[in-house]
Structure formats: structure tokens, C-alpha cells
VEXTI-139084 format. One record per atom (N, C-alpha, C, CB): atom name; x, y, z; residue in one letter. Coordinates in steps of 0.1 Angstrom, whole numbers, plus 5000, padded with zeros to 4 digits. Glycine has a CB too. Layout:
N
{"CA", {X, Y, Z}, "a"}
...
//
This chain:
154
{"N", {4967, 4997, 7539}, "m"}
{"CA", {4970, 5009, 7545}, "m"}
{"C", {4966, 5012, 7560}, "m"}
{"CB", {4965, 5018, 7538}, "m"}
{"N", {4972, 5018, 7566}, "l"}
{"CA", {4971, 5031, 7575}, "l"}
{"C", {4957, 5036, 7578}, "l"}
{"CB", {4979, 5043, 7570}, "l"}
{"N", {4950, 5041, 7584}, "e"}
{"CA", {4941, 5053, 7588}, "e"}
{"C", {4940, 5057, 7600}, "e"}
{"CB", {4930, 5051, 7585}, "e"}
{"N", {4943, 5072, 7598}, "k"}
{"CA", {4941, 5082, 7608}, "k"}
{"C", {4931, 5077, 7621}, "k"}
{"CB", {4935, 5094, 7600}, "k"}
{"N", {4933, 5081, 7634}, "q"}
{"CA", {4926, 5076, 7644}, "q"}
{"C", {4926, 5061, 7650}, "q"}
{"CB", {4914, 5079, 7641}, "q"}
{"N", {4933, 5055, 7643}, "h"}
{"CA", {4937, 5043, 7649}, "h"}
{"C", {4953, 5041, 7651}, "h"}
{"CB", {4931, 5032, 7642}, "h"}
{"N", {4953, 5029, 7662}, "a"}
{"CA", {4967, 5027, 7671}, "a"}
{"C", {4973, 5027, 7659}, "a"}
{"CB", {4971, 5014, 7682}, "a"}
{"N", {4991, 5034, 7662}, "a"}
{"CA", {5000, 5032, 7654}, "a"}
{"C", {5009, 5018, 7654}, "a"}
{"CB", {5007, 5042, 7656}, "a"}
{"N", {5013, 5013, 7648}, "p"}
{"CA", {5016, 5000, 7653}, "p"}
{"C", {5033, 5004, 7658}, "p"}
{"CB", {5014, 4986, 7639}, "p"}
{"N", {5030, 4996, 7669}, "l"}
{"CA", {5044, 4997, 7679}, "l"}
{"C", {5057, 4994, 7670}, "l"}
{"CB", {5044, 4983, 7695}, "l"}
{"N", {5063, 4997, 7676}, "f"}
{"CA", {5081, 4995, 7667}, "f"}
{"C", {5090, 4995, 7671}, "f"}
{"CB", {5086, 5003, 7658}, "f"}
{"N", {5101, 4987, 7670}, "s"}
{"CA", {5114, 4988, 7677}, "s"}
{"C", {5121, 4986, 7667}, "s"}
{"CB", {5117, 4979, 7688}, "s"}
{"N", {5133, 4996, 7665}, "s"}
{"CA", {5141, 4995, 7659}, "s"}
{"C", {5151, 5004, 7658}, "s"}
{"CB", {5138, 4993, 7651}, "s"}
{"N", {5168, 5001, 7651}, "k"}
{"CA", {5180, 5003, 7657}, "k"}
{"C", {5181, 5018, 7649}, "k"}
{"CB", {5193, 4991, 7654}, "k"}
{"N", {5187, 5030, 7657}, "n"}
{"CA", {5191, 5043, 7649}, "n"}
{"C", {5204, 5044, 7641}, "n"}
{"CB", {5191, 5054, 7658}, "n"}
{"N", {5205, 5054, 7636}, "q"}
{"CA", {5222, 5056, 7634}, "q"}
{"C", {5234, 5050, 7642}, "q"}
{"CB", {5225, 5072, 7635}, "q"}
{"N", {5229, 5052, 7658}, "h"}
{"CA", {5239, 5049, 7670}, "h"}
{"C", {5239, 5033, 7670}, "h"}
{"CB", {5234, 5057, 7685}, "h"}
{"N", {5232, 5024, 7664}, "d"}
{"CA", {5229, 5015, 7669}, "d"}
{"C", {5221, 5010, 7680}, "d"}
{"CB", {5236, 5013, 7668}, "d"}
{"N", {5210, 5021, 7683}, "e"}
{"CA", {5205, 5025, 7696}, "e"}
{"C", {5190, 5017, 7691}, "e"}
{"CB", {5205, 5044, 7701}, "e"}
{"N", {5184, 5014, 7705}, "a"}
{"CA", {5170, 5008, 7701}, "a"}
{"C", {5162, 5022, 7703}, "a"}
{"CB", {5164, 4994, 7711}, "a"}
{"N", {5149, 5020, 7694}, "v"}
{"CA", {5145, 5038, 7696}, "v"}
{"C", {5128, 5024, 7691}, "v"}
{"CB", {5155, 5057, 7679}, "v"}
{"N", {5122, 5029, 7703}, "n"}
{"CA", {5107, 5020, 7703}, "n"}
{"C", {5098, 5034, 7702}, "n"}
{"CB", {5104, 5008, 7721}, "n"}
{"N", {5087, 5029, 7698}, "l"}
{"CA", {5075, 5039, 7701}, "l"}
{"C", {5073, 5041, 7712}, "l"}
{"CB", {5061, 5036, 7697}, "l"}
{"N", {5070, 5028, 7721}, "a"}
{"CA", {5065, 5030, 7731}, "a"}
{"C", {5076, 5039, 7744}, "a"}
{"CB", {5060, 5016, 7732}, "a"}
{"N", {5088, 5042, 7742}, "d"}
{"CA", {5093, 5051, 7745}, "d"}
{"C", {5087, 5069, 7747}, "d"}
{"CB", {5103, 5048, 7738}, "d"}
{"N", {5078, 5071, 7734}, "y"}
{"CA", {5076, 5086, 7735}, "y"}
{"C", {5061, 5086, 7743}, "y"}
{"CB", {5075, 5093, 7717}, "y"}
{"N", {5054, 5073, 7745}, "a"}
{"CA", {5043, 5071, 7752}, "a"}
{"C", {5038, 5081, 7762}, "a"}
{"CB", {5045, 5059, 7758}, "a"}
{"N", {5032, 5092, 7761}, "g"}
{"CA", {5024, 5100, 7771}, "g"}
{"C", {5036, 5111, 7771}, "g"}
{"CB", {5021, 5093, 7787}, "g"}
{"N", {5049, 5117, 7763}, "k"}
{"CA", {5055, 5125, 7762}, "k"}
{"C", {5059, 5129, 7754}, "k"}
{"CB", {5059, 5125, 7766}, "k"}
{"N", {5056, 5127, 7741}, "k"}
{"CA", {5059, 5134, 7727}, "k"}
{"C", {5051, 5128, 7715}, "k"}
{"CB", {5074, 5133, 7724}, "k"}
{"N", {5045, 5136, 7703}, "n"}
{"CA", {5046, 5132, 7694}, "n"}
{"C", {5054, 5126, 7687}, "n"}
{"CB", {5044, 5138, 7691}, "n"}
{"N", {5049, 5121, 7675}, "v"}
{"CA", {5061, 5113, 7668}, "v"}
{"C", {5056, 5112, 7656}, "v"}
{"CB", {5066, 5098, 7673}, "v"}
{"N", {5070, 5121, 7646}, "v"}
{"CA", {5064, 5123, 7635}, "v"}
{"C", {5073, 5113, 7628}, "v"}
{"CB", {5063, 5138, 7630}, "v"}
{"N", {5068, 5102, 7619}, "l"}
{"CA", {5078, 5086, 7612}, "l"}
{"C", {5074, 5090, 7599}, "l"}
{"CB", {5072, 5064, 7617}, "l"}
{"N", {5086, 5095, 7593}, "y"}
{"CA", {5087, 5093, 7575}, "y"}
{"C", {5098, 5087, 7571}, "y"}
{"CB", {5088, 5107, 7567}, "y"}
{"N", {5090, 5077, 7564}, "f"}
{"CA", {5092, 5070, 7554}, "f"}
{"C", {5101, 5074, 7543}, "f"}
{"CB", {5082, 5069, 7550}, "f"}
{"N", {5114, 5074, 7538}, "y"}
{"CA", {5119, 5076, 7526}, "y"}
{"C", {5133, 5065, 7524}, "y"}
{"CB", {5121, 5093, 7523}, "y"}
{"N", {5128, 5064, 7508}, "p"}
{"CA", {5138, 5052, 7501}, "p"}
{"C", {5151, 5050, 7502}, "p"}
{"CB", {5139, 5052, 7490}, "p"}
{"N", {5159, 5060, 7503}, "k"}
{"CA", {5172, 5058, 7503}, "k"}
{"C", {5183, 5071, 7506}, "k"}
{"CB", {5174, 5052, 7492}, "k"}
{"N", {5191, 5064, 7514}, "d"}
{"CA", {5201, 5076, 7518}, "d"}
{"C", {5207, 5081, 7510}, "d"}
{"CB", {5211, 5075, 7526}, "d"}
{"N", {5211, 5103, 7511}, "d"}
{"CA", {5217, 5108, 7499}, "d"}
{"C", {5215, 5105, 7485}, "d"}
{"CB", {5228, 5106, 7501}, "d"}
{"N", {5197, 5105, 7480}, "t"}
{"CA", {5191, 5106, 7471}, "t"}
{"C", {5186, 5121, 7472}, "t"}
{"CB", {5182, 5096, 7470}, "t"}
{"N", {5184, 5125, 7459}, "p"}
{"CA", {5177, 5138, 7458}, "p"}
{"C", {5165, 5140, 7464}, "p"}
{"CB", {5175, 5141, 7445}, "p"}
{"N", {5155, 5134, 7463}, "g"}
{"CA", {5140, 5138, 7471}, "g"}
{"C", {5144, 5136, 7488}, "g"}
{"CB", {5126, 5124, 7466}, "g"}
{"N", {5150, 5124, 7487}, "c"}
{"CA", {5154, 5122, 7505}, "c"}
{"C", {5160, 5131, 7509}, "c"}
{"CB", {5163, 5110, 7510}, "c"}
{"N", {5174, 5136, 7503}, "t"}
{"CA", {5180, 5148, 7510}, "t"}
{"C", {5173, 5160, 7512}, "t"}
{"CB", {5190, 5153, 7502}, "t"}
{"N", {5165, 5164, 7502}, "i"}
{"CA", {5154, 5175, 7505}, "i"}
{"C", {5150, 5175, 7518}, "i"}
{"CB", {5142, 5172, 7498}, "i"}
{"N", {5140, 5160, 7516}, "e"}
{"CA", {5136, 5160, 7530}, "e"}
{"C", {5135, 5160, 7542}, "e"}
{"CB", {5134, 5157, 7532}, "e"}
{"N", {5147, 5153, 7545}, "a"}
{"CA", {5158, 5153, 7560}, "a"}
{"C", {5164, 5167, 7560}, "a"}
{"CB", {5172, 5141, 7559}, "a"}
{"N", {5171, 5180, 7550}, "n"}
{"CA", {5173, 5185, 7554}, "n"}
{"C", {5161, 5199, 7559}, "n"}
{"CB", {5183, 5185, 7548}, "n"}
{"N", {5152, 5194, 7553}, "e"}
{"CA", {5140, 5202, 7555}, "e"}
{"C", {5135, 5204, 7570}, "e"}
{"CB", {5130, 5196, 7547}, "e"}
{"N", {5135, 5185, 7571}, "f"}
{"CA", {5129, 5186, 7584}, "f"}
{"C", {5138, 5188, 7600}, "f"}
{"CB", {5122, 5172, 7583}, "f"}
{"N", {5154, 5190, 7591}, "t"}
{"CA", {5167, 5195, 7605}, "t"}
{"C", {5163, 5207, 7601}, "t"}
{"CB", {5188, 5191, 7606}, "t"}
{"N", {5162, 5214, 7595}, "q"}
{"CA", {5159, 5229, 7598}, "q"}
{"C", {5146, 5235, 7608}, "q"}
{"CB", {5157, 5235, 7585}, "q"}
{"N", {5139, 5227, 7606}, "l"}
{"CA", {5123, 5231, 7615}, "l"}
{"C", {5123, 5219, 7624}, "l"}
{"CB", {5105, 5230, 7604}, "l"}
{"N", {5137, 5213, 7632}, "a"}
{"CA", {5140, 5201, 7643}, "a"}
{"C", {5134, 5211, 7656}, "a"}
{"CB", {5160, 5195, 7644}, "a"}
{"N", {5141, 5226, 7661}, "n"}
{"CA", {5137, 5233, 7671}, "n"}
{"C", {5122, 5231, 7672}, "n"}
{"CB", {5142, 5246, 7669}, "n"}
{"N", {5115, 5239, 7660}, "e"}
{"CA", {5100, 5240, 7660}, "e"}
{"C", {5097, 5229, 7660}, "e"}
{"CB", {5094, 5247, 7650}, "e"}
{"N", {5099, 5220, 7662}, "f"}
{"CA", {5094, 5206, 7662}, "f"}
{"C", {5092, 5201, 7676}, "f"}
{"CB", {5103, 5195, 7655}, "f"}
{"N", {5106, 5206, 7680}, "a"}
{"CA", {5108, 5197, 7695}, "a"}
{"C", {5101, 5207, 7705}, "a"}
{"CB", {5126, 5196, 7702}, "a"}
{"N", {5099, 5219, 7700}, "a"}
{"CA", {5091, 5231, 7711}, "a"}
{"C", {5078, 5229, 7712}, "a"}
{"CB", {5092, 5247, 7707}, "a"}
{"N", {5075, 5217, 7699}, "h"}
{"CA", {5059, 5210, 7699}, "h"}
{"C", {5057, 5201, 7704}, "h"}
{"CB", {5052, 5206, 7689}, "h"}
{"N", {5067, 5196, 7715}, "d"}
{"CA", {5068, 5182, 7718}, "d"}
{"C", {5064, 5173, 7709}, "d"}
{"CB", {5062, 5179, 7729}, "d"}
{"N", {5073, 5172, 7698}, "t"}
{"CA", {5072, 5164, 7690}, "t"}
{"C", {5088, 5158, 7685}, "t"}
{"CB", {5064, 5172, 7681}, "t"}
{"N", {5089, 5146, 7682}, "v"}
{"CA", {5104, 5141, 7675}, "v"}
{"C", {5102, 5135, 7663}, "v"}
{"CB", {5113, 5131, 7683}, "v"}
{"N", {5111, 5139, 7654}, "v"}
{"CA", {5109, 5138, 7640}, "v"}
{"C", {5117, 5122, 7639}, "v"}
{"CB", {5116, 5152, 7632}, "v"}
{"N", {5116, 5114, 7634}, "i"}
{"CA", {5122, 5098, 7630}, "i"}
{"C", {5124, 5100, 7612}, "i"}
{"CB", {5106, 5083, 7635}, "i"}
{"N", {5133, 5096, 7609}, "g"}
{"CA", {5133, 5093, 7591}, "g"}
{"C", {5130, 5075, 7592}, "g"}
{"CB", {5153, 5098, 7580}, "g"}
{"N", {5129, 5069, 7585}, "v"}
{"CA", {5131, 5053, 7585}, "v"}
{"C", {5137, 5051, 7570}, "v"}
{"CB", {5115, 5044, 7587}, "v"}
{"N", {5142, 5044, 7567}, "s"}
{"CA", {5149, 5032, 7555}, "s"}
{"C", {5153, 5022, 7556}, "s"}
{"CB", {5158, 5035, 7549}, "s"}
{"N", {5155, 5016, 7548}, "k"}
{"CA", {5163, 5003, 7550}, "k"}
{"C", {5173, 5004, 7546}, "k"}
{"CB", {5160, 4992, 7546}, "k"}
{"N", {5184, 5016, 7546}, "d"}
{"CA", {5199, 5019, 7546}, "d"}
{"C", {5200, 5013, 7561}, "d"}
{"CB", {5205, 5037, 7542}, "d"}
{"N", {5215, 5009, 7561}, "s"}
{"CA", {5223, 5003, 7571}, "s"}
{"C", {5230, 5014, 7584}, "s"}
{"CB", {5236, 4995, 7562}, "s"}
{"N", {5229, 5013, 7599}, "c"}
{"CA", {5230, 5023, 7608}, "c"}
{"C", {5247, 5033, 7600}, "c"}
{"CB", {5230, 5014, 7627}, "c"}
{"N", {5253, 5023, 7596}, "d"}
{"CA", {5267, 5030, 7590}, "d"}
{"C", {5263, 5041, 7578}, "d"}
{"CB", {5278, 5017, 7583}, "d"}
{"N", {5253, 5034, 7568}, "s"}
{"CA", {5249, 5046, 7558}, "s"}
{"C", {5240, 5061, 7564}, "s"}
{"CB", {5239, 5039, 7547}, "s"}
{"N", {5235, 5059, 7574}, "h"}
{"CA", {5232, 5067, 7581}, "h"}
{"C", {5239, 5078, 7587}, "h"}
{"CB", {5228, 5062, 7586}, "h"}
{"N", {5248, 5073, 7589}, "i"}
{"CA", {5258, 5079, 7602}, "i"}
{"C", {5266, 5090, 7587}, "i"}
{"CB", {5273, 5062, 7613}, "i"}
{"N", {5269, 5084, 7579}, "d"}
{"CA", {5277, 5088, 7564}, "d"}
{"C", {5267, 5104, 7564}, "d"}
{"CB", {5273, 5074, 7546}, "d"}
{"N", {5255, 5099, 7562}, "f"}
{"CA", {5244, 5105, 7556}, "f"}
{"C", {5242, 5120, 7567}, "f"}
{"CB", {5230, 5091, 7556}, "f"}
{"N", {5242, 5112, 7579}, "i"}
{"CA", {5239, 5127, 7593}, "i"}
{"C", {5250, 5136, 7589}, "i"}
{"CB", {5242, 5123, 7613}, "i"}
{"N", {5262, 5132, 7592}, "k"}
{"CA", {5272, 5136, 7590}, "k"}
{"C", {5278, 5149, 7575}, "k"}
{"CB", {5278, 5124, 7591}, "k"}
{"N", {5274, 5142, 7565}, "k"}
{"CA", {5274, 5149, 7549}, "k"}
{"C", {5265, 5165, 7552}, "k"}
{"CB", {5263, 5135, 7534}, "k"}
{"N", {5254, 5158, 7554}, "f"}
{"CA", {5241, 5170, 7555}, "f"}
{"C", {5240, 5176, 7571}, "f"}
{"CB", {5225, 5162, 7551}, "f"}
{"N", {5247, 5174, 7583}, "g"}
{"CA", {5243, 5176, 7593}, "g"}
{"C", {5231, 5176, 7597}, "g"}
{"CB", {5247, 5183, 7596}, "g"}
{"N", {5226, 5165, 7593}, "l"}
{"CA", {5213, 5161, 7600}, "l"}
{"C", {5211, 5161, 7615}, "l"}
{"CB", {5210, 5148, 7596}, "l"}
{"N", {5200, 5168, 7619}, "k"}
{"CA", {5196, 5171, 7637}, "k"}
{"C", {5184, 5161, 7637}, "k"}
{"CB", {5189, 5189, 7643}, "k"}
{"N", {5178, 5148, 7631}, "i"}
{"CA", {5168, 5138, 7634}, "i"}
{"C", {5177, 5123, 7630}, "i"}
{"CB", {5152, 5141, 7622}, "i"}
{"N", {5170, 5119, 7636}, "d"}
{"CA", {5172, 5102, 7639}, "d"}
{"C", {5170, 5096, 7630}, "d"}
{"CB", {5164, 5095, 7649}, "d"}
{"N", {5179, 5084, 7624}, "l"}
{"CA", {5171, 5078, 7612}, "l"}
{"C", {5171, 5060, 7616}, "l"}
{"CB", {5181, 5083, 7595}, "l"}
{"N", {5163, 5057, 7614}, "l"}
{"CA", {5162, 5041, 7618}, "l"}
{"C", {5162, 5035, 7602}, "l"}
{"CB", {5145, 5036, 7628}, "l"}
{"N", {5172, 5025, 7607}, "a"}
{"CA", {5181, 5015, 7598}, "a"}
{"C", {5167, 5004, 7601}, "a"}
{"CB", {5201, 5010, 7604}, "a"}
{"N", {5158, 5001, 7590}, "d"}
{"CA", {5146, 4990, 7589}, "d"}
{"C", {5154, 4980, 7581}, "d"}
{"CB", {5132, 4995, 7580}, "d"}
{"N", {5165, 4972, 7583}, "v"}
{"CA", {5175, 4968, 7569}, "v"}
{"C", {5163, 4953, 7571}, "v"}
{"CB", {5199, 4965, 7572}, "v"}
{"N", {5158, 4950, 7582}, "s"}
{"CA", {5147, 4935, 7580}, "s"}
{"C", {5136, 4938, 7568}, "s"}
{"CB", {5137, 4930, 7597}, "s"}
{"N", {5131, 4952, 7568}, "g"}
{"CA", {5119, 4956, 7564}, "g"}
{"C", {5107, 4954, 7572}, "g"}
{"CB", {5118, 4950, 7554}, "g"}
{"N", {5109, 4955, 7583}, "e"}
{"CA", {5097, 4946, 7593}, "e"}
{"C", {5087, 4958, 7594}, "e"}
{"CB", {5103, 4939, 7611}, "e"}
{"N", {5096, 4972, 7597}, "l"}
{"CA", {5086, 4981, 7600}, "l"}
{"C", {5078, 4986, 7591}, "l"}
{"CB", {5089, 4990, 7606}, "l"}
{"N", {5091, 4985, 7580}, "c"}
{"CA", {5084, 4994, 7569}, "c"}
{"C", {5069, 4981, 7561}, "c"}
{"CB", {5101, 5001, 7553}, "c"}
{"N", {5069, 4970, 7562}, "e"}
{"CA", {5060, 4965, 7562}, "e"}
{"C", {5046, 4970, 7570}, "e"}
{"CB", {5064, 4955, 7565}, "e"}
{"N", {5048, 4968, 7584}, "s"}
{"CA", {5041, 4970, 7592}, "s"}
{"C", {5031, 4985, 7592}, "s"}
{"CB", {5050, 4968, 7600}, "s"}
{"N", {5035, 4996, 7583}, "y"}
{"CA", {5032, 5005, 7584}, "y"}
{"C", {5026, 5008, 7567}, "y"}
{"CB", {5043, 5013, 7590}, "y"}
{"N", {5031, 4998, 7563}, "g"}
{"CA", {5028, 4996, 7545}, "g"}
{"C", {5031, 5001, 7537}, "g"}
{"CB", {5019, 4996, 7540}, "g"}
{"N", {5043, 5005, 7534}, "v"}
{"CA", {5050, 5014, 7530}, "v"}
{"C", {5064, 5005, 7519}, "v"}
{"CB", {5055, 5022, 7543}, "v"}
{"N", {5064, 4998, 7522}, "w"}
{"CA", {5065, 4985, 7514}, "w"}
{"C", {5064, 4979, 7503}, "w"}
{"CB", {5060, 4979, 7515}, "w"}
{"N", {5061, 4987, 7485}, "r"}
{"CA", {5054, 4983, 7478}, "r"}
{"C", {5060, 4979, 7465}, "r"}
{"CB", {5046, 4991, 7477}, "r"}
{"N", {5052, 4970, 7455}, "e"}
{"CA", {5060, 4969, 7443}, "e"}
{"C", {5057, 4985, 7435}, "e"}
{"CB", {5055, 4954, 7434}, "e"}
{"N", {5069, 4989, 7428}, "r"}
{"CA", {5062, 5000, 7424}, "r"}
{"C", {5072, 4997, 7402}, "r"}
{"CB", {5068, 5019, 7439}, "r"}
{"N", {5072, 5003, 7396}, "e"}
{"CA", {5076, 5004, 7378}, "e"}
{"C", {5083, 5015, 7377}, "e"}
{"CB", {5062, 5005, 7366}, "e"}
{"N", {5092, 5011, 7375}, "k"}
{"CA", {5101, 5023, 7368}, "k"}
{"C", {5107, 5019, 7356}, "k"}
{"CB", {5113, 5030, 7377}, "k"}
{"N", {5108, 5029, 7346}, "n"}
{"CA", {5113, 5023, 7333}, "n"}
{"C", {5107, 5009, 7329}, "n"}
{"CB", {5128, 5022, 7334}, "n"}
{"N", {5100, 5007, 7330}, "g"}
{"CA", {5091, 4994, 7327}, "g"}
{"C", {5096, 4980, 7337}, "g"}
{"CB", {5094, 4989, 7310}, "g"}
{"N", {5107, 4981, 7345}, "v"}
{"CA", {5108, 4970, 7357}, "v"}
{"C", {5101, 4971, 7368}, "v"}
{"CB", {5120, 4970, 7363}, "v"}
{"N", {5095, 4963, 7374}, "k"}
{"CA", {5089, 4961, 7388}, "k"}
{"C", {5102, 4957, 7392}, "k"}
{"CB", {5075, 4951, 7391}, "k"}
{"N", {5099, 4963, 7408}, "s"}
{"CA", {5108, 4962, 7420}, "s"}
{"C", {5100, 4969, 7431}, "s"}
{"CB", {5124, 4969, 7417}, "s"}
{"N", {5107, 4960, 7443}, "m"}
{"CA", {5097, 4964, 7453}, "m"}
{"C", {5106, 4977, 7463}, "m"}
{"CB", {5093, 4947, 7463}, "m"}
{"N", {5104, 4987, 7468}, "a"}
{"CA", {5109, 5000, 7473}, "a"}
{"C", {5098, 5005, 7483}, "a"}
{"CB", {5111, 5011, 7460}, "a"}
{"N", {5104, 5013, 7492}, "i"}
{"CA", {5096, 5026, 7502}, "i"}
{"C", {5087, 5030, 7493}, "i"}
{"CB", {5105, 5041, 7507}, "i"}
{"N", {5075, 5033, 7498}, "f"}
{"CA", {5065, 5046, 7491}, "f"}
{"C", {5062, 5056, 7502}, "f"}
{"CB", {5048, 5039, 7485}, "f"}
{"N", {5071, 5064, 7498}, "r"}
{"CA", {5076, 5080, 7505}, "r"}
{"C", {5060, 5079, 7514}, "r"}
{"CB", {5079, 5100, 7491}, "r"}
{"N", {5063, 5080, 7526}, "s"}
{"CA", {5049, 5079, 7537}, "s"}
{"C", {5055, 5089, 7549}, "s"}
{"CB", {5045, 5060, 7544}, "s"}
{"N", {5047, 5093, 7553}, "t"}
{"CA", {5046, 5099, 7565}, "t"}
{"C", {5035, 5100, 7576}, "t"}
{"CB", {5048, 5108, 7563}, "t"}
{"N", {5038, 5094, 7591}, "f"}
{"CA", {5027, 5091, 7600}, "f"}
{"C", {5030, 5100, 7613}, "f"}
{"CB", {5025, 5076, 7604}, "f"}
{"N", {5021, 5107, 7616}, "v"}
{"CA", {5020, 5119, 7630}, "v"}
{"C", {5012, 5106, 7634}, "v"}
{"CB", {5011, 5139, 7628}, "v"}
{"N", {5017, 5105, 7648}, "i"}
{"CA", {5016, 5100, 7658}, "i"}
{"C", {5015, 5103, 7673}, "i"}
{"CB", {5021, 5095, 7656}, "i"}
{"N", {5001, 5104, 7677}, "d"}
{"CA", {5000, 5115, 7688}, "d"}
{"C", {5008, 5110, 7703}, "d"}
{"CB", {4982, 5118, 7692}, "d"}
{"N", {5008, 5117, 7714}, "k"}
{"CA", {5009, 5108, 7726}, "k"}
{"C", {5005, 5100, 7734}, "k"}
{"CB", {5011, 5112, 7730}, "k"}
{"N", {4996, 5094, 7724}, "q"}
{"CA", {4987, 5082, 7733}, "q"}
{"C", {4990, 5073, 7720}, "q"}
{"CB", {4967, 5086, 7738}, "q"}
{"N", {4997, 5070, 7710}, "g"}
{"CA", {5000, 5061, 7704}, "g"}
{"C", {4991, 5066, 7688}, "g"}
{"CB", {4996, 5049, 7712}, "g"}
{"N", {4980, 5071, 7687}, "i"}
{"CA", {4971, 5069, 7678}, "i"}
{"C", {4978, 5075, 7663}, "i"}
{"CB", {4957, 5075, 7684}, "i"}
{"N", {4974, 5073, 7653}, "l"}
{"CA", {4979, 5084, 7641}, "l"}
{"C", {4967, 5093, 7643}, "l"}
{"CB", {4980, 5077, 7623}, "l"}
{"N", {4973, 5105, 7640}, "d"}
{"CA", {4969, 5113, 7639}, "d"}
{"C", {4966, 5120, 7626}, "d"}
{"CB", {4974, 5117, 7646}, "d"}
{"N", {4977, 5119, 7620}, "e"}
{"CA", {4977, 5120, 7600}, "e"}
{"C", {4984, 5108, 7594}, "e"}
{"CB", {4986, 5135, 7592}, "e"}
{"N", {4976, 5104, 7582}, "v"}
{"CA", {4985, 5092, 7577}, "v"}
{"C", {4988, 5100, 7563}, "v"}
{"CB", {4976, 5075, 7577}, "v"}
{"N", {5001, 5098, 7554}, "i"}
{"CA", {5005, 5105, 7545}, "i"}
{"C", {5010, 5097, 7536}, "i"}
{"CB", {5011, 5114, 7548}, "i"}
{"N", {5001, 5090, 7523}, "y"}
{"CA", {5014, 5080, 7514}, "y"}
{"C", {5015, 5091, 7502}, "y"}
{"CB", {5007, 5060, 7506}, "y"}
{"N", {5026, 5089, 7495}, "g"}
{"CA", {5031, 5094, 7485}, "g"}
{"C", {5035, 5107, 7487}, "g"}
{"CB", {5023, 5093, 7475}, "g"}
{"N", {5042, 5107, 7497}, "v"}
{"CA", {5046, 5122, 7500}, "v"}
{"C", {5056, 5130, 7488}, "v"}
{"CB", {5055, 5123, 7516}, "v"}
{"N", {5055, 5142, 7490}, "n"}
{"CA", {5063, 5148, 7476}, "n"}
{"C", {5071, 5157, 7487}, "n"}
{"CB", {5053, 5159, 7461}, "n"}
{"N", {5086, 5153, 7489}, "p"}
{"CA", {5094, 5161, 7498}, "p"}
{"C", {5096, 5176, 7497}, "p"}
{"CB", {5105, 5157, 7497}, "p"}
{"N", {5091, 5183, 7487}, "e"}
{"CA", {5096, 5197, 7490}, "e"}
{"C", {5084, 5202, 7492}, "e"}
{"CB", {5106, 5206, 7480}, "e"}
{"N", {5087, 5211, 7506}, "g"}
{"CA", {5077, 5218, 7515}, "g"}
{"C", {5071, 5206, 7527}, "g"}
{"CB", {5063, 5223, 7504}, "g"}
{"N", {5072, 5194, 7526}, "h"}
{"CA", {5064, 5189, 7534}, "h"}
{"C", {5069, 5190, 7546}, "h"}
{"CB", {5061, 5177, 7531}, "h"}
{"N", {5079, 5194, 7549}, "a"}
{"CA", {5084, 5190, 7567}, "a"}
{"C", {5076, 5199, 7571}, "a"}
{"CB", {5101, 5192, 7575}, "a"}
{"N", {5071, 5214, 7564}, "q"}
{"CA", {5066, 5226, 7571}, "q"}
{"C", {5050, 5222, 7570}, "q"}
{"CB", {5070, 5241, 7562}, "q"}
{"N", {5050, 5215, 7563}, "a"}
{"CA", {5033, 5211, 7560}, "a"}
{"C", {5028, 5200, 7573}, "a"}
{"CB", {5032, 5201, 7543}, "a"}
{"N", {5037, 5194, 7577}, "v"}
{"CA", {5037, 5186, 7589}, "v"}
{"C", {5034, 5195, 7600}, "v"}
{"CB", {5050, 5178, 7591}, "v"}
{"N", {5051, 5201, 7607}, "l"}
{"CA", {5049, 5213, 7616}, "l"}
{"C", {5037, 5217, 7615}, "l"}
{"CB", {5057, 5224, 7615}, "l"}
{"N", {5026, 5225, 7605}, "e"}
{"CA", {5019, 5232, 7603}, "e"}
{"C", {5005, 5222, 7612}, "e"}
{"CB", {5020, 5236, 7588}, "e"}
{"N", {5007, 5210, 7606}, "h"}
{"CA", {4998, 5200, 7610}, "h"}
{"C", {5002, 5199, 7627}, "h"}
{"CB", {5001, 5186, 7601}, "h"}
{"N", {5013, 5194, 7633}, "i"}
{"CA", {5012, 5194, 7647}, "i"}
{"C", {5011, 5205, 7652}, "i"}
{"CB", {5021, 5188, 7653}, "i"}
{"N", {5012, 5219, 7648}, "k"}
{"CA", {5004, 5233, 7657}, "k"}
{"C", {4990, 5228, 7656}, "k"}
{"CB", {5005, 5250, 7649}, "k"}
{"N", {4983, 5225, 7649}, "s"}
{"CA", {4973, 5226, 7650}, "s"}
{"C", {4963, 5212, 7659}, "s"}
{"CB", {4971, 5230, 7637}, "s"}
{"N", {4974, 5204, 7661}, "m"}
{"CA", {4967, 5194, 7674}, "m"}
{"C", {4963, 5197, 7689}, "m"}
{"CB", {4977, 5182, 7676}, "m"}
//
């Protein structure tokens, strides 16, 4: 598990437009809220994405970009964004490399069946690339507002 005050793992991953997004692109310019979610267009993931979208302008006003990550494809992300009018970038970590580097790809048990899945988690990365906040096991409702309050206190 990652810890606060350590360097955030660098990444380069494709967004919904099949364009590379790199953590290094934001160095010295923007804080990054990197949130991992299990699957596009599912109940909790939709709540979380909609709440981050509703607050997108406030995050931007505090020099912060919000980026969601799942193992869904770019096409799936485009459909999800269009369906709900999302205003955040979504990274398509189809290889799982980004999920692995942030420690969110984990075994879970549901109805007695073990499988691997993304553990809903959020990382606040400051402009210097340092993990300012690390939250594993996120409850999606109200999460975006709590993260915004943290950003305001930085």
C-alpha cells in the first residue's frame, strides 16, 4: 500500500480519446486527484463520477485536475462520459499496470467467489508529485466533496 508523503508512482495511460496522459504533465502546474473505480456505468462508480463532475469547476479553481481510472476500454469510457455528461478524464488501464502500481488491484470475495477487482481508492498528488492523501476503500457518496475540502486545505 502506498503512503502519504511518498512520491506518487509515475504513470502514462490512455484517456477516453486514446491520448496519453502522464503524471509528469502536471508537475509544478496542477494537483492531481487520481481515483480508481471498478467499472463504468455501475451504481457506485456512476455516483462517484457524477459527484466529481458536479465539482469539476471548483477543483479547477484550486489548480486541481480529477482523473478516474478503471480497466475499461476507451470506447467504454466514451459511452460512460456521454451517458452522464461527465467532465473528467477517464484513463483506460486495460493492462492493469496503473492499478498494480497504486496497489488497488486486489483479491475480493463476493458471494463466496474469489476474484480480482479494483479496490475503490483515491490519491491526492500535489504539484511536486508527492502523495498528499491516500484513501483506500472509498465510499462513493459524498467522497468528491470530502476530497475537495482536502484540496482546499492544502
